[in-house]
C-alpha positions in Angstrom: -2.8 -22.4 -29.5 -1.5 -19.3 -27.5 -2.0 -19.5 -23.8 -0.9 -16.5 -21.6 -1.2 -16.6 -17.7 -1.0 -13.7 -15.2 -0.9 -14.2 -11.4 -1.3 -11.5 -8.8 -0.7 -12.6 -5.2 -2.6 -10.3 -2.8 -2.9 -10.2 1.0 -6.2 -12.1 1.0 -6.7 -13.6 -2.5 -4.4 -14.8 -5.3 -5.9 -13.8 -8.6 -5.3 -15.6 -11.9 -6.1 -14.7 -15.5 -5.6 -16.8 -18.7 -5.9 -15.6 -22.2 -6.2 -18.5 -24.6 -6.7 -17.8 -28.3 -8.3 -14.5 -27.5 -10.6 -15.8 -24.8 -10.1 -14.5 -21.2 -10.8 -16.8 -18.2 -10.4 -15.7 -14.6 -10.1 -17.4 -11.2 -9.3 -16.7 -7.6 -8.0 -18.6 -4.5 -7.1 -17.7 -1.0 -3.5 -16.5 -0.5 -1.3 -18.6 1.7 1.6 -17.7 4.0 4.0 -19.8 1.9 2.8 -18.0 -1.3 3.4 -21.0 -3.5 0.4 -23.0 -2.3 -1.9 -20.0 -3.0 -0.5 -19.6 -6.5 -0.9 -23.3 -7.3 -4.4 -23.2 -5.9 -5.3 -20.2 -8.2 -3.8 -22.0 -11.2 -5.9 -25.1 -10.4 -9.0 -23.0 -10.5 -7.9 -21.5 -13.8 -7.0 -24.8 -15.3 -10.4 -26.3 -14.4 -12.2 -23.4 -16.0 -10.1 -23.7 -19.1 -11.1 -27.4 -19.2 -7.6 -28.9 -19.6 -5.7 -31.6 -17.8 -2.8 -30.4 -15.6 0.0 -31.7 -17.8 -1.7 -30.4 -21.0 -2.4 -26.9 -19.4 1.1 -26.2 -18.1 2.8 -27.5 -21.2 0.7 -25.1 -23.3 1.5 -22.0 -21.3 3.9 -19.8 -23.4 3.8 -16.7 -21.2 3.7 -16.7 -17.4 3.8 -13.3 -15.6 3.7 -13.0 -11.8 3.1 -10.1 -9.4 3.7 -11.1 -5.8 3.9 -9.8 -2.2 6.9 -11.7 -0.9 9.1 -8.7 -0.8 6.3 -6.3 0.1 5.2 -8.4 3.0 8.8 -8.8 4.3 9.4 -5.0 4.2 6.0 -4.1 5.7 6.3 -6.6 8.5 10.1 -6.0 8.9 10.7 -9.7 8.8 14.1 -9.9 7.1 16.9 -12.4 6.9 19.8 -11.6 9.3 21.8 -9.3 7.1 25.3 -8.1 7.7 26.7 -4.9 6.3 30.3 -4.1 5.2 31.1 -0.4 4.9 34.0 1.9 4.8 35.9 2.5 8.0 34.4 5.4 9.9 30.9 5.0 8.4 29.4 2.3 10.6 26.5 4.4 11.8 25.3 5.8 8.5 22.0 3.9 8.7 21.4 5.3 12.2 22.3 8.9 11.5 20.0 8.7 8.4 18.8 12.1 7.3 18.5 13.7 10.8 14.9 14.8 11.0 13.0 11.5 10.4 9.3 12.4 10.6 7.1 15.5 10.3 7.2 15.8 14.1 8.8 19.1 15.1 9.5 18.1 18.6 13.0 16.4 18.5 12.1 14.4 21.6 9.2 12.7 19.8 11.0 11.9 16.6 11.1 8.2 15.8 14.2 6.5 14.5 14.0 4.8 11.1 13.2 1.1 11.1 16.2 -1.2 11.7 17.3 -3.3 8.7 20.7 -4.3 10.1 21.5 -4.9 13.7 24.5 -2.7 14.7 26.5 -5.8 15.8 26.4 -7.0 12.2 27.8 -3.8 10.7 31.5 -4.2 10.2 33.9 -1.5 8.9 36.5 -2.3 6.2 39.9 -0.7 6.0 39.7 1.0 2.6 39.1 4.5 1.1 38.3 5.9 -2.4 37.9 9.6 -2.9 35.1 11.5 -4.8 37.0 11.2 -8.1 37.5 7.4 -7.8 41.1 7.6 -6.8 42.2 4.9 -4.3 43.5 6.5 -1.1 43.7 3.4 1.1 44.0 0.1 -0.8 41.9 -2.8 0.2 43.8 -6.0 1.0 42.5 -9.6 1.0 43.4 -9.9 4.7 41.1 -6.9 5.4 38.3 -8.5 3.4 38.8 -11.8 5.2 38.7 -10.2 8.6 35.6 -8.2 7.9 33.7 -11.1 6.3 34.6 -13.5 9.2 33.4 -10.9 11.7 30.1 -10.3 10.0 29.5 -14.1 9.6 30.4 -14.7 13.2 27.7 -12.2 14.2 25.1 -14.4 12.5 24.7 -12.9 9.1 22.7 -15.0 6.6 23.3 -12.4 3.7 25.8 -9.6 3.2 25.3 -6.1 1.9 28.4 -4.2 0.7 28.2 -0.4 0.5 31.5 1.4 0.4 31.9 5.2 0.2 32.3 6.5 -3.4 32.0 2.9 -4.9 29.8 4.4 -7.6 32.9 6.2 -8.8 35.2 3.3 -8.5 33.7 -0.2 -7.9 37.0 -2.1 -7.7 36.9 -2.6 -3.9 33.3 -3.8 -3.8 34.1 -6.1 -6.7 37.0 -7.5 -4.8 34.8 -8.3 -1.8 32.3 -9.9 -4.2 35.1 -12.1 -5.7 36.2 -13.1 -2.3 32.7 -14.2 -1.3 32.2 -16.1 -4.5 35.4 -18.0 -3.9 35.3 -18.6 -0.1 31.6 -18.4 0.8 29.6 -19.3 -2.4 26.5 -20.2 -0.4 26.2 -16.7 1.2 23.9 -14.3 -0.9 25.3 -10.8 -1.1 24.6 -7.5 -2.8 27.1 -4.9 -4.0 25.8 -1.3 -4.1 27.9 -0.6 -7.2 26.0 -3.3 -9.1 22.5 -2.6 -7.7 22.4 1.2 -7.6 25.6 3.0 -8.5 24.4 6.5 -7.6 25.4 9.1 -5.1 23.7 9.8 -1.6 25.3 7.1 0.5 22.4 6.8 2.9 19.8 6.0 0.3 22.2 3.7 -1.5 23.0 1.9 1.7 19.3 1.5 2.6 18.6 0.0 -0.9 21.6 -2.4 -0.7 20.8 -3.6 2.8 17.1 -4.1 1.9 18.0 -6.1 -1.2 20.4 -8.4 0.7 17.9 -8.8 3.6 15.2 -10.2 1.3 17.5 -12.4 -0.9 17.4 -15.5 1.2 13.6 -15.2 1.6 13.0 -14.7 -2.1 15.4 -17.6 -3.0 13.5 -20.0 -0.7 10.1 -19.1 -2.1 11.1 -19.2 -5.8 13.0 -22.4 -5.4 9.8 -24.1 -4.2 7.6 -22.3 -6.8 9.9 -23.1 -9.7 10.2 -26.8 -8.6 6.4 -27.2 -8.3 5.8 -25.5 -11.7 8.4 -27.6 -13.5 7.0 -30.8 -11.9 3.6 -29.9 -13.4 5.1 -29.4 -16.8 5.6 -25.6 -17.2 8.3 -24.9 -19.7 7.8 -21.1 -20.2 10.0 -18.7 -18.3 8.5 -17.1 -15.2 8.5 -13.3 -15.5 8.2 -11.1 -12.4 6.7 -7.6 -12.4 9.1 -4.9 -11.0 8.6 -1.8 -9.0 9.5 0.4 -12.1 6.6 -0.8 -14.2 8.1 -3.6 -16.3 9.0 -7.2 -15.7 12.2 -9.2 -15.7 12.9 -12.9 -15.8 13.2 -14.8 -12.5 17.0 -15.1 -13.1 17.3 -11.3 -13.5 15.0 -10.6 -10.6 17.1 -12.9 -8.3 20.0 -10.5 -8.8 18.0 -7.6 -7.3 14.8 -8.9 -5.5 14.1 -5.6 -3.8 12.8 -4.5 -7.2 9.8 -6.8 -6.7 8.4 -4.4 -4.1 4.8 -3.5 -4.9 4.9 -5.7 -8.0 1.2 -6.6 -7.9 -0.2 -3.0 -7.6 2.1 -2.0 -10.5 0.3 -4.5 -12.7 -3.0 -2.8 -11.9 -1.7 0.6 -12.9 -0.4 -0.8 -16.2 -3.8 -2.3 -16.9 -5.6 1.0 -16.0 -3.3 2.9 -18.4 -4.3 0.7 -21.2 -8.0 0.9 -20.3 -7.9 4.7 -20.1 -6.3 4.8 -23.6 -9.0 2.5 -25.0 -11.7 4.7 -23.5 -10.0 7.9 -24.7 -9.4 9.2 -21.1 -6.1 11.0 -20.8 -6.3 11.6 -17.1 -7.0 8.5 -15.0 -6.9 7.8 -11.3 -6.6 4.2 -10.1 -8.0 2.7 -6.9 -6.9 -0.9 -6.3 -8.8 -2.1 -3.2 -8.1 -5.6 -2.1 -8.2 -7.4 1.2 -5.5 -5.5 3.1 -4.9 -2.1 1.4 -5.9 0.5 -1.2 -3.3 1.5 -3.8 -3.9 4.7 -5.7 -2.0 6.2 -8.7 -2.4 9.0 -11.2 -2.0 8.6 -15.0 -1.5 11.8 -16.9 -1.5 11.8 -20.7 -1.3 8.0 -20.8 1.8 7.9 -18.6 2.1 6.9 -14.9 4.5 8.9 -12.7 7.9 7.4 -11.9 9.7 8.4 -8.6 13.5 8.5 -8.9 13.9 8.0 -5.1 11.0 5.7 -4.0 10.2 5.3 -0.3 9.9 1.6 0.7 8.8 0.6 4.2 9.2 4.2 5.5 12.8 4.3 4.2 14.1 6.4 1.4 15.8 4.4 -1.4 17.6 5.1 -4.7 15.1 2.9 -6.6 13.0 4.2 -9.5 9.4 3.2 -8.9 5.9 3.8 -10.1 4.3 6.4 -7.8 1.7 4.5 -5.8 0.0 5.9 -2.7 -0.9 3.0 -0.4 -3.1 3.1 2.7 -4.1 0.2 5.0 -7.8 0.2 4.0 -9.1 -2.9 2.3 -11.9 -5.4 2.6 -10.1 -7.2 5.5 -9.1 -4.0 7.3 -10.2 -4.3 11.0 -12.6 -1.8 12.6 -11.8 -0.9 16.2 -12.4 1.8 18.9 -9.3 3.5 20.2 -8.6 4.8 23.7 -10.3 8.1 23.0 -13.5 6.3 22.1 -13.1 7.1 18.4 -13.9 4.7 15.6 -10.8 3.6 13.6 -10.4 1.4 10.5 -7.0 -0.3 9.7 -4.2 -0.5 9.2 -4.4 -4.0 10.8 -6.0 -6.6 8.6 -7.7 -9.9 9.1 -5.9 -11.2 6.0 -7.1 -14.4 4.4 -6.8 -16.4 7.6 -8.8 -16.1 9.8 -10.3 -13.3 7.6 -13.3 -11.1 8.4 -15.7 -12.5 10.9 -18.3 -13.3 8.2 -15.9 -15.9 6.6 -16.6 -18.2 9.6 -12.9 -19.2 9.7 -12.3 -18.2 13.3 -12.2 -14.4 12.9 -13.9 -12.5 15.7 -13.0 -8.9 15.0 -15.1 -6.9 12.5 -13.6 -5.9 9.1 -14.8 -3.6 6.3 -16.3 -6.7 4.5 -18.4 -7.4 7.6 -19.8 -3.9 7.5 -20.7 -4.1 3.8 -22.5 -7.4 4.5 -24.5 -6.0 7.3 -25.4 -3.0 5.1 -26.9 -5.4 2.6 -24.4 -4.5 -0.1 -23.1 -8.1 -0.3 -25.2 -11.2 -1.1 -24.0 -13.8 1.5 -25.1 -16.6 -0.9 -23.3 -15.3 -4.0 -19.8 -14.4 -2.6 -17.2 -15.4 -5.3 -20.1 -16.8 -7.3 -21.5 -18.7 -4.3 -18.3 -20.7 -3.7 -17.6 -19.0 -0.4 -20.5 -18.8 2.1 -20.7 -15.7 4.3 -22.3 -15.6 7.8 -24.2 -12.3 8.5 -24.8 -13.2 12.2 -21.1 -13.6 12.8 -20.5 -10.2 11.2 -23.2 -8.6 13.3 -21.8 -10.2 16.5 -18.3 -8.8 15.7 -19.6 -5.3 15.0 -21.8 -5.4 18.1 -19.0 -6.4 20.5 -16.1 -4.3 19.1 -17.9 -1.2 17.7 -21.6 -0.8 18.5 -21.5 -1.5 22.2 -18.3 0.5 23.0 -19.8 3.5 21.1 -23.4 3.0 22.3 -24.9 2.8 18.8 -26.8 0.2 16.8 -25.2 -2.5 14.6 -26.5 -0.8 11.5 -25.0 2.5 12.6 -21.7 0.8 13.3 -21.7 -0.7 9.9 -22.5 2.6 8.2 -19.7 4.3 10.3 -17.1 1.7 9.3 -18.1 2.1 5.6 -18.0 5.9 5.6 -14.7 6.1 7.6 -13.0 3.6 5.2 -14.3 5.6 2.3 -13.0 8.9 3.7 -9.5 7.4 4.3 -9.4 6.1 0.7 -10.6 9.4 -0.8 -7.7 11.1 1.1 -5.3 8.9 -0.9 -6.8 10.3 -4.1 -6.5 13.8 -2.9 -2.8 13.3 -2.2 -2.1 12.4 -5.8 -4.4 15.1 -7.2 -5.1 18.2 -5.1 -1.8 18.0 -3.2 0.0 18.1 -6.6 -2.0 20.8 -8.2 -4.4 18.7 -10.2 -8.2 19.1 -10.3 -9.8 15.7 -9.5 -12.9 16.7 -11.6 -10.7 16.3 -14.7 -10.0 12.6 -13.9 -11.8 9.3 -14.5 -11.4 6.9 -11.6 -10.7 3.3 -12.6 -11.6 1.1 -9.6 -10.6 -2.5 -9.4 -9.7 -5.2 -6.9 -12.3 -7.6 -5.4 -13.7 -5.0 -2.9 -13.5 -1.8 -4.9 -16.8 -2.1 -6.7 -18.6 -1.5 -3.4 -16.7 1.6 -2.6 -15.5 3.2 -5.9 -18.5 5.5 -6.4 -18.4 6.7 -2.8 -14.6 7.3 -2.9 -15.0 9.3 -6.2 -17.9 11.3 -4.9 -16.0 12.4 -1.8 -12.8 13.2 -3.7 -14.7 15.2 -6.3 -14.3 12.8 -9.2 -17.4 12.6 -11.5 -16.8 9.5 -13.6 -15.9 5.9 -12.5 -15.0 2.9 -14.6 -15.2 -0.6 -13.0 -13.5 -3.1 -15.4 -15.6 -6.2 -16.0 -12.6 -8.2 -14.7 -12.1 -5.9 -11.7 -11.5 -8.7 -9.3 -8.5 -9.9 -11.2 -7.6 -6.7 -13.0 -4.0 -6.5 -11.6 -3.3 -10.0 -12.9 -4.8 -9.0 -16.2 -2.6 -5.8 -16.3 0.5 -7.8 -15.6 0.2 -9.6 -18.9 0.2 -6.2 -20.7 3.4 -4.9 -19.2 6.7 -4.7 -21.1 10.1 -6.2 -20.2 12.1 -3.3 -18.7 15.7 -3.0 -17.7 17.0 0.2 -16.2 20.7 1.1 -16.0 21.7 4.2 -14.0 25.0 5.9 -13.1 25.9 9.0 -11.2 27.7 11.1 -13.8 28.0 14.8 -12.7 27.9 17.1 -15.8 27.2 20.8 -16.4 26.4 22.7 -19.6 30.0 24.2 -19.7 31.4 20.7 -20.1 31.8 19.0 -23.5 28.7 17.2 -24.8 30.9 14.3 -25.7 31.5 13.6 -22.0 27.8 13.1 -21.5 27.4 11.1 -24.7 30.1 8.7 -23.4 28.1 8.0 -20.2 24.9 7.3 -22.1 26.7 5.1 -24.7 28.1 2.9 -21.9 24.7 2.5 -20.3 23.2 1.7 -23.7 25.8 -1.0 -24.2 24.6 -2.7 -21.0 21.0 -2.4 -22.2 21.8 -4.0 -25.6 23.5 -6.9 -23.8 20.4 -7.3 -21.7 18.2 -7.4 -24.9 20.4 -10.2 -26.2 20.3 -12.2 -22.9 16.5 -12.0 -22.8 16.1 -12.9 -26.4 14.0 -9.8 -27.3 13.5 -9.4 -31.0 14.9 -6.3 -32.7 11.5 -5.0 -33.7 10.3 -4.9 -30.1 13.3 -3.1 -28.7 13.2 0.5 -27.5 15.8 2.6 -25.6 15.0 5.7 -23.6 17.5 8.2 -22.2 16.8 10.0 -19.0 18.7 12.5 -16.8 18.2 13.5 -13.2 18.9 17.2 -13.2 18.6 20.2 -10.8 19.6 23.8 -10.5 22.9 24.2 -8.8 22.3 24.7 -5.0 19.2 22.6 -4.9 19.0 19.3 -3.0 16.8 17.1 -5.2 16.4 16.5 -8.9 13.8 16.3 -11.6 13.9 13.6 -14.2 14.1 14.7 -17.8 13.8 12.5 -20.9 16.3 13.0 -23.7 15.9 12.0 -27.4 17.7 8.9 -28.3 20.7 9.5 -30.6 24.1 11.1 -30.3 24.1 14.1 -27.9 26.1 17.0 -29.4 26.9 20.6 -28.6 23.9 21.8 -30.5 21.6 19.8 -28.2 22.6 21.6 -25.0 20.0 24.4 -25.3 17.2 22.0 -26.1 18.1 19.9 -23.0 18.0 23.0 -20.9 14.6 24.1 -22.2 13.3 20.6 -21.7 14.5 20.5 -18.1 12.9 23.9 -17.3 9.6 22.7 -18.7 9.7 19.5 -16.7 10.7 21.5 -13.6 7.7 23.8 -13.9 5.4 21.0 -14.7 6.4 19.5 -11.3 6.5 22.7 -9.2 4.4 25.3 -11.1 4.8 27.9 -13.8 7.5 30.5 -12.9 9.3 28.4 -10.3 12.3 27.6 -12.3 15.6 29.2 -11.3 16.3 30.2 -14.9 19.3 32.4 -14.0 21.1 29.5 -12.2 23.4 26.9 -13.6 22.1 23.4 -14.2 23.7 20.2 -12.8 23.0 16.9 -14.4 23.5 14.3 -11.7 22.5 10.8 -12.9 22.3 9.4 -16.4 19.8 6.6 -16.9 18.9 4.3 -19.8 15.7 2.3 -19.9 15.6 -0.7 -22.2 12.1 -1.7 -23.1 11.1 -5.0 -24.7 7.6 -4.4 -26.0 5.2 -7.3 -25.2 3.3 -9.3 -27.8 0.0 -9.5 -26.0 -3.1 -11.3 -27.2 -6.1 -9.1 -27.8 -9.1 -10.2 -25.7 -12.0 -11.0 -28.0 -14.2 -12.8 -25.6 -14.7 -13.0 -21.8 -15.7 -16.6 -21.1 -19.2 -16.6 -19.7 -20.2 -13.1 -20.8 -21.8 -14.4 -24.0 -24.1 -16.7 -22.0 -25.4 -13.9 -19.7 -29.1 -13.6 -19.0 -30.3 -10.6 -17.1 -31.8 -11.3 -13.7 -33.5 -8.6 -11.6 -34.2 -9.0 -7.9 -34.7 -6.6 -5.0 -32.9 -6.4 -1.7 -33.2 -4.3 1.4 -30.1 -2.3 2.1 -28.9 0.6 4.3 -27.6 3.1 1.7 -24.3 4.2 3.3 -24.2 7.6 1.4 -27.7 8.6 2.5 -28.2 6.7 5.7 -31.6 5.5 4.5 -33.1 2.0 4.4 -34.4 1.2 1.0 -35.3 -1.7 -1.3 -33.1 -1.4 -4.4 -32.7 -3.2 -7.7 -30.0 -6.0 -7.9 -28.9 -6.8 -11.4 -27.2 -10.0 -12.3 -26.0 -10.5 -15.9 -25.9 -6.7 -16.4 -24.3 -7.1 -19.8 -27.6 -8.3 -21.1 -29.2 -5.0 -19.9 -26.6 -2.3 -20.6 -27.9 0.7 -18.6 -29.5 1.4 -15.2 -30.1 4.2 -12.7 -29.0 4.2 -9.1 -29.5 3.2 -6.4 -28.8 -0.4 -7.5 -26.3 -3.2 -7.2 -24.6 -5.1 -10.0 -23.7 -8.6 -8.9 -20.8 -10.3 -10.7 -19.4 -13.8 -9.7 -16.3 -12.2 -8.3 -17.3 -8.6 -7.4 -20.3 -6.4 -6.6 -20.7 -2.8 -7.9 -22.7 -0.3 -5.8 -24.3 2.5 -7.8 -25.6 5.2 -5.4 -28.7 7.3 -5.7 -28.4 9.9 -8.5 -25.8 8.0 -10.4 -26.2 6.1 -13.6 -24.3 3.0 -14.9 -24.0 1.8 -18.5 -21.9 -0.8 -20.3 -19.0 0.5 -22.5 -18.2 -1.1 -25.9 -15.5 -3.1 -24.2 -18.0 -4.5 -21.6 -16.8 -2.4 -18.6 -19.1 -0.6 -16.2 -19.2 3.2 -16.6 -20.7 5.2 -13.7 -21.6 8.8 -14.0 -22.1 10.5 -10.6 -24.4 13.3 -9.7 -22.8 16.7 -9.0 -22.5 17.4 -5.3 
């Protein structure tokens, strides 16, 4: 028996999916502040639906993949451990100087400083210096290390970040500090920039190193509890964690660089959408992952999602490579409110899972997007999560009346409609950013909408953004957890290695060979079979005189003199793909800045042959009075339950699933694909 489990921890719900001998089973539970309790709750729901005793279930699991919000929440809420920073003498204020202009605001008096990761009193300078070629100018002594470490610990540091100037050219001094900490302070977690991200741009490197050190104690605490609980229940499989770059690593590897877990849940959804698009024959796909607290959007072109070589995390530029995901604070739990100008606003504050939207009846008194959908009639209060969670329309109406309708002098229905349409507009803007703003025509894309709340909004979001086709996966409510199981193991090794075309090809080949040696060692450590191993070579390149780079993929194999012209042509093509035809500075020299090797362990994923419960479906048709948010009209519309037994319908109608509801607006049609997913075709606007 093969049993694979995927878990995605969201802001409101923790989603779980099991694939057991080709049968897919799904479950949900409310997320909890300690994360572990919510995960165990979702696993209990899953286990009960599988029909196995606890000890039998956990012993049978042979693959366990987790996407979580531990790091994302810590960064978003700026709730870090007390981190200390050791840096080269004279560079104490690098984090505060940052990149000068910090926002789009042109008035320097109104520019905001970047968020603080490290308090200035915990930044300590170390007497050392290495030059740009890696030559030691000022040697680092053990006395200097001891003095600096004692000072930062005396300031209350719970973790230490070490980021010395030019350490990516010569890591000896950072390594000496690491050896000292291992010997004299083995209980203090620390991060060395030369291990985490050995690349140039000291500000981004310092931000990344400080963030990693700041979340290490938090992650260690959570995973210690989780691992202990899972082991006590009989889990023997390794826990694998989704990473920001689109692959997963073992818990042991993740613990070395926990900042890489940022956005790990949404990345699982993008992975699943890529596979779904490939199965449907759609080469251009947009994703909209709408949960309780946010909407995450991404673009997939020619079956590949975009990777950013310098991802922004928590409003700060880093040197991490990450899947390009546009996130806005608009989800089912996003709160509606009226600002000081008497204008309606939605988000970014969220009701979360506790107390949740007012309609949950758990103490929430402020209206959320879910409350608006309930008042509009789009949600059945007696069938939320298959009827396991009752909703209270009167509480939703009371919250909307007090906080929106009365301040604006409108009816409760009008308030609900306004909240729905404003949330839709904000979410469609996220799609425009990753299409129109980058030179893509949204009419050429198919939108894959998932997350528990997206079925109610996907058609409206697509219509406003200009997308004509929408796919709602049958397992939309747990789609990110499903996608996690289809990700590959990925290890990325990068090094700043300046190189130009007039230098010997052998010098560049030497850099790639060294990175590939690290990648092969990782393959062995992870026990990845030879037939599932893949290496990819990448280079961050730019025209001389430019500031930022474009990433170009190189063929694997020895790089020789004869390959230089092909590399140049490939870079020019990638550059013009990013910035437009004719924008390349073809007369300028090219500088290769960073070499990167991605090691990929291809996953052996079970094919889903049956979704438990689907084969027992009976079509049930009822009618319900709703206020259609796209037309503003009251109407009685069809409500289909067990749509798989019907297969096609015209809008306006609702499709009620146990864990999600799909709204099909007037003029649209919906049909079931061969894979059992909902395909919506929208009317031209």
